[in-house]
N, C-alpha and C positions, 0 to 999 in steps of 0.2 A: 606303855608310850601316851604321850599328852600332847594332844592337837590343841590350836589354836582356832576360835571356831570366827574369825576376823578376814582381813585378806590376805594372810600367809599359812600358807599350811606347812605345821610344826609336827606332823605324824613321825618323819623320820626323825626327830629326836628321843631318844629314851632315858628316860629319868629313872633315877635309882629308887630304890626305896629309904636309901639313909636319909635320913631328917634333915640332915648339912644339905646333900645335893641336891634333894628337892627344893629345899628354899633355895638355890642357886636359881635352880630353872626356874621355881615363880617368879625369882627376879628378873629373870631375863624375857620372860614372856611377859613380866608385865610392862616391862620396857619396849618390848615389839610391837606391843598392841597402843602404846600410847602412840608409836607413828602410825599405825595400820588406821587408826579411828577416823582418819582422813577421809577414808575410802567408805562404801558403806553396802559392799558386795565381798563373797569371798571367792580371791582368785580362780580355785578351783571347785565352784560351786556345780553342783551336780546336774543344774538346770542347763549348763550349756555342753554338758557332754554328749549330746545328743546333734549338736551341730557339726554341718560337714561342710567340707569343700566340694560346690558345685559350679560347672560353668556357667550357670545361668544366675547365680549369687553373687553376692558381695565380692569384690577383685580388685585387682589394680593396688593395692596396698604398698606406701609406701611412706618411709619415715627419712629426715633429713634433717642436720644440723645448718647454721649459717654463722659465719664468724664474727659477725656481728652481736651475739648474742648464746649463753650456755643453753639454753632452751632447744629444746627438739619441736618439731612439726610433725604430724603423721596426718595423712590425706588417702582418699580411695573414693571407689567409684561403686557407684548401689546397683543391686542385680537387679535384672532384667524386668520383673515386672515387683519392683517396689514402687512405694507408693507415699505421695508427699508427706503423710501423718507416721512412717516408718522411723523408730528410735533404734540408737545403735549404742556397742559397747565395747570399749576398747581397752582392751588390759595389757599393760607393759610390766615384763616381768626379766631382773636379770640375777639369774638362781646364783651366782656365786657371790652374789652380795646379799642373798635372801630376799629380793625386792621384786614387789609384787603390787603393782598400782593398778587400778581401774577407774575408769570414766562412765556413766551410766548417763541413760539419758539423752544421747546425745542425738540433734537432728539436722546437723549439718554433715558435710563429707569431710570437713577436716577437724583436726584436734591443735591448738596450739600451745605449746608451755609446758611439757613434758620435760622432768628432770632425772635425769640419768647419771649413771657414772661412766665416765670416758671411757675408763682402760677396760672395762669388762662388756663382753658382749650382752647382747640383748634380745630378745623376742618378743614381738606387738603381734597381737590377737585385736581382730575386729568382728562380731557378730551382728547380724543383722535378724530382725526376728526372734531375739532369744528364746523369749516365752513360747512361743508357739512349733508346731511339730514341726515345720519347715523352715528352719531355723538355719543359716548359712554363714560361715567365717571367713577369712582371708588370713594368712599367715604373712610376717615380715621378719627375718632375724639378719642383723648383721652388726657390726662392730661403730658405737657412737663416732670415732676417730674415721672411719670411713665411709659417712656419710654427709660429711660435708657439701654444701650444694653452695652453687656461685650464680648471683642471682643472672637474668637477663641484662640487656644493654640498657642503660635508663634514657639515652639521646642518639635518634639515630637521622641523618640526612642525607639528601640522597642530589646527584647533580647526572643529568643526562648531557652528552654531545657528542656528535658526529659518531652515533652510533654505540657509543660508552655510557656504562654506568658509575660514576663514581660515590662512594660510600663513606662517611665519615663516622665514626660510631665511638660513644663514650660511656663507662661506667661511674654511678655514682656511686655502688658498694664494691668493693670487690676488688677497685679498679688496681690496687696491688699485687692482685694473687692473679691476677690473669696476664696472661703474655700472649696470646695466639686468639686469635676465634674465625671459624667457620662459618660460611656462607651459603646460602642455597636459595636458589630463585627458578623460576618458570614464568612461560606468557601465561598472564591472567586467565585464558581459554584451555589452557592444556593440564592434562590430570595430572601430569608426572614434573616431579622436581628436576634438575640440573645433575647429572653425575660425571665426574665426582665433586665433592665438596670442594669449593673455594677455598683455600687457609689464607687468612691474613694476619699482618702481625698489628697487634695494640698501638696505637698512635702515629700509625703512617695509614696514609692514604690507600682504600682498597679500590682495585678498580675491575668491573666485567666488562671484557669487548663483546662486540660481534654482535651485537642486538638489533633488533628489528626498530628504525626512529619511532614507526608508527603504531607500535604494539604497546600496550599497557603490561607490568610485570608485578608477580608477586614474589616478595623479599622475605627471608629468616632469616634470623644471625644468633650463635649458640657461642659458647668460649669453649677453648680446646682445654680434655679435662688434663691435670696434674695432680701431684703432690698435694696441692692444698684447695682444689676446685676437686674432688671424687664426682661430682654429679653436675654436670650445665644442661641445662633447660634452654629451648628453643624460645625465642621471644616471639610475639605476638606476627600475624603476618601484615607485612607493610606491603600496599599497594602504589607503585609507582607509574606515574601519568605518563601519558605518549609523550615521546622529544617534540617540542617548539621549534621549526625550521622556518617559518615564514616571519617576516616581518609584520607590524602595524602601518595601515599607510593614514597618512594625516589628510585631511576631507577640506578643512575650513581654520583657516587662522582669522580671526577678529580682534579689533581695537578701537578700544572708545575711551573718550577721554572721562574721566572721573568729575563729577558735578561737585563744585566746590571744595576741590581737593585740586588745585593746582599742584603739576608736577610729577603725577601719577596718573596711569592709564588700568584700561583692565583690558587683560588677554584671553578672550575665549579660544580654546582649541576644542578641535574633535577630529576623532580619528575613526580606523572601522581594522576591524583585525580578520583573516579569510575563516581560520581553524578557532572561533570564537569559542566552541564547543570545548576546546580544550584547556582551556586556561581559566583560572582562579580569579584573576583582576591584575592592575597592570601597575607598573613601575614606572612616575616620570622623575627625572631626575634634571633640575636647571642649575644653574651658576653663571656668575656674570663673565663676561668676553674678557675682562680684564684681568680674570683668572683671581680675583680678591677671594677669600673663603668665607664662608661656608659652601659646599655645595647642596646642596635640600633634595632628599629623594622620598617623594610623596608618596602613597600608594591610593590606588583608586579600584573600584569594581567595574565601574561605568566606561565606557570609551569618551571622557568628556571632561575637560578639567579648568578652572577660572582661577585667574593669577590679578593681584594688584603689583602691579613694578614700577620702577622709575622711568626715566627715559634714556637708561642705559642700555647697552646693548648686550643680549644674554645666549647664552646655548643652552637650547633642551631633546632630552634623549626620552622615548616611551619605546617601554618594550614588554611584552604579556607574559607571565610567569604561572607556572603551577609549583605544586611541592615535588619536583622534579627538576623542573628546568626552565631554562629563561629565554625568548627569543631573541632572536637578532632585532638591535635597537635601531629606529629610526631616529635621525636628527634632524632639528629644528634651529631656526636661525630667528629669534627675533630682533629684528635692525632696532637701532638707536633711532628716536624719533628726534627729529631736528627741532627745537623749538624758535619757528622764526620771528617769535616776538620777543624771545631774550637777545637773538640777535640782532635785531635793531634798538633793543633797550640798553643805553651802557650802564644796567645795573651791577653787569658782573664786567672790570678789567685786570689786566695782567698788566705789569711791569715786569721786565727783563734782565737781572743784574748782570747775567753770566750765563754761558751754557750749560752752568749746574745749578743754575740758583733762579727762582723769580718769585713774585708777590702776588698774589691774589687779593683782588680787593671787590667785597660787595657792600651795595649801596644800603641796604635796609641795614635795621638793628639785629638782627638774626638773633643774637647772643641771647636776648631776651627771652627767649622762647626753646632753643636749640644750644646746643654745646657741642653736638659729634656731628664732626664734616667729613665727607670724602670728597676727594679732587681724582679726576681722575682727565688725563691729559692722553691724545697720539695725534701722529700725523697721518694724513690720509693714504690707506691701506696697510696700516700697521696695528699691530694690537698695541690696546690702551694699557698707559700704567697707571696705576693706582695709588693713593697715600690716601689712610682716614687720621684724624686728629684732633683733639682735645683745645675746645678757644672759646672761652667765657668773657674775656674783657675786651677783644678790637676788632673789628671789623675787615681784619687783612688777616692774612699767614703768607709767610714765607715756606715755600719748601724746598731747602736744601740740604743736605747734598741732593741731586735727581740720580736714580739709577744710572741713567743714559746720560751722556750728555746734549745737548740739544744741537740740532744742525742746520748752518744758514742756509737761507733761500730757501725755506723747506716753511710751510703754513701748519701751524697743532690747533688744535680745540683743543680746550680744556672745559670742564662740566664741574659745576658743584653741586653735590646732594647734602641733604640736611637728615640726619637719624631722630628719633623721636625716644629714644631710650639713653640715660644717664650713666650707665653704671659700667657699660665699656663704647666704645665707639666702634669698636669693631664687630661686624654683623651676626646677629644671632642666627638669624634664618632670612630666605631670601624673599617670600612673599611676604608683601605688606610690609616692608623690612624699612625702605627712604624715599625721600621724596628727590625729584630735580629742581632746584634753585633757579638754574641759569647757561648758558651757554656762550662762550665769547671765543675769538681768535686769536692768535699773535703769531710773531716771528720774531725769531732770536737775532735773524739780519736780514736785511731787506737790499734786492737789489733791483736793475733794471730786468727790463721783459729783453729775453734772448731769441723771440720768433716776434712775427711782427701777425697782426690780421689779415684773414687769407681769405680766396674766393670774390675779390672785389671785382663790381660790375656796377654798371650804370644805364638804368634806364628812363623812362620819362623824361627822355631830353628835349628842348623848348627852347625857343628864341634867348630867354634870358636865366633859366635855370635847368636844375639835373638831378635827379636823386641815383644817391650814392648806397650799394650794398654791401656789408663783409660779413666774414664768420670771426668770434671773438677769437683770442690768444690764450690757448689753452693754461687750465690753472698752473702745471707745473711748468710752462715759462716764462710765466707772468713774476714769480720769484718776491713777492711782495704784494701788497694791496693795491689794485689797479685803480690808480684816480680818474682816467678819463684816456680818449683817444687823440691823438693830433691829427687832422687832413691837410695834408702839404698837396698844393695845386697852384698848378702855372699855367698861365696863356701865353700863347703864340698867335702873335697878329701877324698879318699879310707881309709888315713891310719888316719884319725878321727882329721885330723888340720881341721882349716876351717882361713876364712879372709874377713873383711869386708871393705868394699868401697861405696862411693857415689856418684852420678854426681850431678852439677844443670843442670837445664831444664829451658826453656825459658815458662814464662807462658801462650803463645799463645799456644804451643804446646800441641799435646795430644795422640801422638804416637814416640818412641824413640829407637832406633836400639844400642843394648847393643854388645861393640867389645871388640876382643883382650882376650877373656873367651878362657878356657883349655877346651880341648875336653875331653867329660866323666865325666864332673861334676856335679854336681846337684849344683844347686843355690838357695837364700831364697831371693824373692825383696817384699820390702817395699814401698809405698809414702807417700812423703805429702809436704805441702805446706808450704811458708813464709812470713810475708810481714814487714814492718818496727820495728812491733812491736815481731818480732822474729818467729821461726818453730812452727807450730800447730803440730798437732796430728798425729803418721804412722796409714797407713791403715792397712788392715788386709793385711797379707801375702801372696803369692805364689808360688811355686816353680817349678820347671823344669830343664831339666838335658840336657847339649849338647851329642851330636853326638857321638860315640869311632871310632877312624880308622881303626878297625879292620872291625867294624858292617858298616862301610862306603864301605870301600873294598870289604865286603862280597857284601851289599847289589848292588854296580857295577856286580859282577860277576852274581850276582841271576838277576837282570836287562838282563845282555845281553842272558844269558838262556830263559828267559821268554822270551826272540824278536825272539831268536832262534826256540824255541817249537811253536810260535806263526807262524814263516814263515813256519815251518815244517807239520804242520796241515792243516793250511789254504793257503798254498802256492799255491798246484796247484790251486786252487779257485780264488787266486789274481792274478796269473799269467793269466788264463782263461779270467779272467774278465780287465784287462791290455790289453791283444790283441786283445778282443771284440772291446775295447774303443780305440786301439791305432794302429790296422791293419784291412783291409777292409775280411770281409769272405770270404772265397773261399771254394763253397761248393764241398762235396765228389760224384761225379758222383756214385761210386761204393754202396751207400745206397738212391740213389735215387729211387723212383717210378716210374719215368719217361722211365729209362732202365734198360732191364735186358740183360743179356747173356742167351742166349739158344743152348744147348748142343745138338746133335745129328740131325740128317737131318734131312731137312724139303722141301717140294716141294716149287718148282717154280710157279706152278700153283696157288698156294697160293696167289704170286704177282699178276696174272694177276686176280686172281677173285675176287680180293677185288679191282682194278682198276676201272670199271666202279661205282663201289661207289660216289654217291653223296657227297659234300665238305660238308653239313650237319652233314653227317654220320661218317664223319671220326674223330676218339677219340684222344682226346690231352691227355690223362693219361699212353700212351704206347708207347715202342719204342723197336722194338727187332731185333736181328740179329741173322739171320738165315742163318746156313752151310749147303752146297749142296755137292754132288759128282759130281766131273769131267765128263763132258758129252761129247760126239762128235759133233761136230757144219761141218753141210757139208760148203764145201768152196764155196757152191752156195749163201748160206745164206746171206744176209746181214746183217753186224754188228748192224745196228740199230734195227734190229731184235732178237737180242739176247738174250733181256731181256724177252722174250714173250715163247720162245722156250719149256721152261719147264712146262708152262700153259698146251701146248698143249698134253705131256706124260701123263702128271696125271691129266686130267680131274675128272676122278675116287675118286679121293681124296681131289676134293677142300672143299668140304663140312665138312671135318672131319679137315681139317688145318685151315678152317675158322672158326670152332668152339673153336680153340685152339687161334685164334685172336681175335676174336669178341663173344659176347653172340650169342648163335645158336638161342634164339627165338626174335633176330632182326634182324638175316639174312636173307633177303629174294632174294638174288641173283639167279639166274638157270641157265641151260646151255646158254640160249639164251644172257647173258648176259657174257659172253666169247668174247674176241674179235676174229673176224677170222682174224687168223696172217696171211694167203694165201690171201686174197683178199685184204691188204693191201700193199700199196707201200712205199719204201725204204722214199719217201718225205713223209709221211703220220703218220709213228713212230718218234716221237719226240727221239736223242739220250738224252742218260744220260752220262757224264764220270764224274770221281771223280773229278775232278777240276773245271768244270762247274756246276754242280749239285746243286741247291738251298737249295737240301733236305739233304747233305750230312753235319751229325753234325751239322744241324740247332740251337738245342740248346744251343751248347757248352761245352755239356759234353762228357768226353770218359774216356778212361781205358788204363792203358800200354798196356795191352791184346789187347784192340781192334786195338791199334795205330801198335802195331806190327804185328797183323793177315794183316791188312790194306794195309802196308807197303810191307810184304813179298809177299802177293799176287798179290797186283795190279801190280805190276811192269811185273810178266808172262803175267799175263793176257792181258798187254796192247804191252806189244812186240807181243803176238800169234796175237791178233786181227790186228796190222798194219802190220804184214808180212801176214796174210792172204787178206788186202785190196790190198797190193805191188805187190802180185803175182795171184792177181783174174784175171789179163788178160792173164796171159802166162798158167795158168792150174786152170781151173774149178773146178776140183775133186779134191783139196787142202784140206785136212781136216783140222781145225783148232781145237786143243785139248786145252781146257781149262783147268787148276788144279781148285782145290779147292776153290769156293767164297765164301765170305762173302759178305752177304747183309744185309743191312740198310734200313729198312723200317722204317716212322713215319706215321700215321696218323693224321692230322690235318686238325682245320677249318681256319686256317691261312688267311688270305686275299692275302698273297702271291702266293697261287697254282694259276698258269694258266692255267692248264690243270686238266683231272680228271684222267691222267693214272696215272701209281704208279714208282718211282724214284728209280733206284738202281745203286749200286756203284761196280764196275768192278774192 
């Protein structure tokens, strides 16, 4: 036996001792050795014989081929206790072809580029930790023709709508070998896949029904095995997001003119989306209302967008999207902006040739800057028609034939846009693509108005004038450019004669004052409008009558008498109210509850009896003037004691007098309360005179009568008292006769009282 200790085990070969046979075998061994030298180990080396298949060792060895290559690939999974630094050895054997090939020192879990004979069975072994005592191995055997694997899908798109999930699956490799594919799915939170598998045909849309719109799902796809695809692998797990069922809500649409860029405006649009946590972004699709291509679709992650557009009208849709669904779109109209300056400035004119042809003229020499233009014309309430054209020679363009004929008596508006690029006059995109040059209006054929102004009325009618007011004629009834209104008015005299006149009024007016009318005359008024085609129908008539002169005079007299009557009836109240507003209020003490004039004699003891009252017992609601009879005062009496003499004479009347001043049930003074005049010295009795007393007319109230009494009586009293003082040293028996005095007393709790005595006015 001859053995070849390389990759091939030749022990089964028997070599003859015959020289010729040996030479042949050696030649054969030499040829085999030359092939095996590519590997570095023996296929049946004794160092791998102790390796065994174990549950926790290397496992899941699988080999397969792919149609786009003639090499095979083997892959496996490491053992449970494997380490990152572990090395693997892979041995491929085909006994019938005497093939044994080894791959050593592999640090990955896959080996590619294995070449085998397709018609012979193969055995593959993988060893982990081959040189250690705990070496494990895995074995795979199959025919190379039966291990052809078809790859997973190259591209998968999803679309969710109304509780369904549609799949669009495509393969980049093996697409000709695959006929059917299988789909399995589950809710993302569920641990179990759907059963049974859903089978779909390649190239057709596959749809899964009865899903919950608000849930996310996991999806896997694999081909269905066939003769050419003996193995089909599952794709990666796709996560399909929840279905979007609500539409965005537009919050603000703003429009701003762009400085130094006439004919363009900036559109600012913002919106909100209720389920913003489910979406990945927004699609904004915009196109011209005229239908001119293209429609531009923009993607944004923020709920806002800014666009630079011409003055044309646009349609815009906004929808949210994720990897599986698109929300219902919200539509927004961006209305056409009427350029009032260009309407008034005749820089753009239209000449109509027929119902199928018209020419647009523009004033400026635009061809020096622009060669691409677009014209849009429309009648009110209808979709615009468009046509783009190239012009580099003349400042006008004839559009013919028109897609639809022009209608007579209908007003059309036409707008001219300029485009900056020259390679094509069709729009490349919507945003910042064109500027509006101007807009004008035209008629194919004008007619006279078929209706008249309405709601005609008259007001401010006077002797020689009246003001008329009316509502304009609707645009659809004018049937041309309104040039003005005609006011027809006829006067009817009392003699039975009449005269008709008319006045032309500017079309912008809706009121007009008729002047130079005759007083006391009835007038009939009718209005009509007119265009280049002529005057329209007359309105319904109204009647009014100017004022008479006599009536005017009579009305003036009546007005004067009415004013006088109002003054007479309400004059006093008006005067009083004016007096209250213009002059300060002066109180009348005669009507005051704080002062009364008391007729009749009152005893001076009253004052003395009240003098001991405490401050808190004094009342502030009364002021009394007491008239006393004249008494004889001894000359020896001090003038300072004069106010208390009457109290000594009339002690018995104290209770009666006090009840007249203060309620009897509150009066508690007794004889002990009376001051002892005889025991008091002149210095202890305060002296009060008319000028120094703080209680003389303290509230500012007085009357003429009181003023006269005080003036007339105070003078004798004061002179008598003075005389008594002067003659006191000469004659001690001199008697001072005092005339009748007026006493003014006020009970008060005012803090200005410094004593408990009663002040009197002498």
